[in-house]
Every structure is written in C-alpha cells, then in structure tokens.
N, C-alpha and C positions, 0 to 999 in steps of 0.2 A: 504494500500500500504506500503510495506516495503522499506525503503531507508537507505542506509549507508551514513553517513556524516563524513567528515574529512576536514581538511585544511592543507595547506602547505605554507611555507614561502619562498618567492623569495628574494634574495639579489642582489644588484647591482654588487657586486664583485662576479665574476663567480666561481662556484666550479671547481677546477682543478682536473680532473680525469686522464689526460695524458698531457705530454708536452715533446716536442723534443728539444734537444740542442746538440751541438757538444760535443763529448766525452771530459770530463774534463772541460767543460765550463758551467757556470751558465746560466740557461734560463732566459731571460728577460720577466717579466710579468708586463704589464702596469696596473696600478690601478688609480682610480680617487681621492682617498683620502677620499671619503665618502663611506658609505655602506648603501644606502637607501634600504628600503624593502617594500614589498607588501605581503599581505596574500591572498591566493586564497582559497575560501571556495567552497566545492563541495558536491553534493549528487549523488548517483548512485542507480538506480533501478536494482537490480541484475536479475530480471525476464526478463526485456526487453533490458537492456543495455543503457537505457536513462540516461542522466546525465545533471546536471545544475551546472555551475560554475560562481562565481562572485568574482571580485577582490575588496579588501578593503584595505585602507591605513594601518590599524592595524589588530590585530587579537583578540581584547578584547571582552568583553561581549556585548558592544553596537553594534559592527560589527556582532557578531554572531546573535544577536536578529534581526538585519536588514536582515540578510540572511534568518532567519526563515520566515520572512515576504515574501521574494522572493520565498521561497519554497511553502508557502501556496498560493501565487498568481499563481504559475505554476500548482499546484495540487489542484485546488479549491474545487472540489466535492468529493475528496477522504478522507477517514480516513487514517491518516499517522502514522506509527510506524517508528521512526528514531533510528537506531543503531549508537552509537558514543562513542568516548573515554571519559574518565572522566576528561578532561581538566577543569580548573577553570572557563573558560567562559561558559562551558556547564552546570556545576553543580551549578552555582550561583543561588541564589533565584530568582533574576530578570529574568534570562534566563528560569528557570523552569516555572515561572509565565507567561512569554511571550508565551512559547510553549503551555501551557495549554489554554491560551486565544485564540490561533490560532488553537486549536484542533490538536496539534501534540504531540503524546505520545513519550517520550524519554526513551530509554532502553540503559543502559550503558554497554559497553564491559569491560571485566576484565582489571585491571591496568597492564600496561607494556606488552600488547599483540598486537602490531601493525599488526602482521601477520593475525589477525582475520578480519581486515578491508581491503577489496579489493581495496579501493581507494589508498592505499599506493603504490600499483603496478602501478596505473595510474600516480600518481605523479612521481614515479621513472622514468617511460618511458618519461614523459614530460621533466623532468630535464635533462635526458640523451640526448635527441634530440634537446632541445632548449637552456638550460641554461649552461650545462657543457662546459667549455673551450671556451666560447664565451663572449665577452663584447658587450654590447648594448649602444646606445646613452644615454639612461636613463632607470630607472627601469620600467617606464610605457610602454616603447617599449617592454621590455622583458616580462612583464605581458601579453601584448596583443599577442605577438608571442606564449607564453605558452598556453593561453586559445584557440587561433586559432588552435594550434597543437592538443590539446585535442578534440576540436570540429570536427576535420577532421576524427577522427575514426568513423567508422560505429558502430551502436549498437552491431552488431555481433563481430566486432573486439574488441570492449570494453569489452564484456563479456569474450572473449578468453584471452585478455591481463590481465584482473583482476583475472582470475582463477575461476570465478563462474561456468564455464562449466566443470571444472575438476571433475572427480569422487571422488577426495579427498577433495573437498571444504567442509568446516566444517558445513555449514548450509544446512540441507536437503531441498529439494524442496517441 
C-alpha cells in the first residue's frame, strides 16, 4: 500500500489572510499573548482517498514514531510504502528503526519539493476553512475543528482536492 505522509503545524494565533477596516484606520486584531501549537500528522492513500490524521503536542521524532504506530495499527495486514519529506524527525535513526520494526518502508521525496506531496493541498484547504482569520478558545479546539473538517471530505472529494485524479499528477497509477 502506498501512503503519502506529511504534517502541518497549527498555531493558536490565526493566520491572517484578509481583514477589513475602515479606510485609513488600523484593524484591531485581538491576540492572546501566547502562541500555543499542535502538529497534525496525516497519511493519504492516493488510490482510495482514505486518510488518517492524528494531533500531537509537538512534531518531533517521538511524535512521528507514535504516528507510525497508529498507521501500522490502521493498516495491519498491508505492506506499506510511505512517501514523505526529508524532515529530521523522519530521517532520524530512531525513526528509521521504528519504521523498519513496524514493517513500513520509507521513501523520501526530493528536498524542497512540497508540491510533490498531495497532503499539502489538504492542509491548505483545512487552514483556509478552519484556521485563517479565526480565533478559537484554545489550540485544542482549533485542532479538533481542523481534523473534523478534514474528516468530512469524502474519499472522492479528497482525491479531487489533493490533485491525485489530475492527468498531470506526477505519480503514474
């Protein structure tokens, strides 16, 4: 089974993409004074549109290895080839050893080529609809809303949104 893996960072302070204010007046943007964060890990099966997302407090190697365990728990009987970027949490010796122990083969995408990972488009859509220009009570509420929004997409909508159905998708079927 081929899976794309990626993670995205959610911050308590919302990304501002648009803001209205009276002409000549400065827009008031309330902030909390802190900028808590959560990392959302995800995998996408490009053939079916199935995805798995998990929220972790950080995005380091230990969280990545915990996510690998969740992936193996979901795809118990499958041989897994995971395509992912070359982040330090992914390439660390402990992460490679964990993946090998879980029978997950890791294949790394070229450096600085996020356009090759279709999950980037899923993250972009989630942040546009859930995170941008909105403040939440806390970061955990935002993370919950973000993952619920992504879960609401049907597999077909996910494949369409991520571009894997495009004739120009780089990975042949």
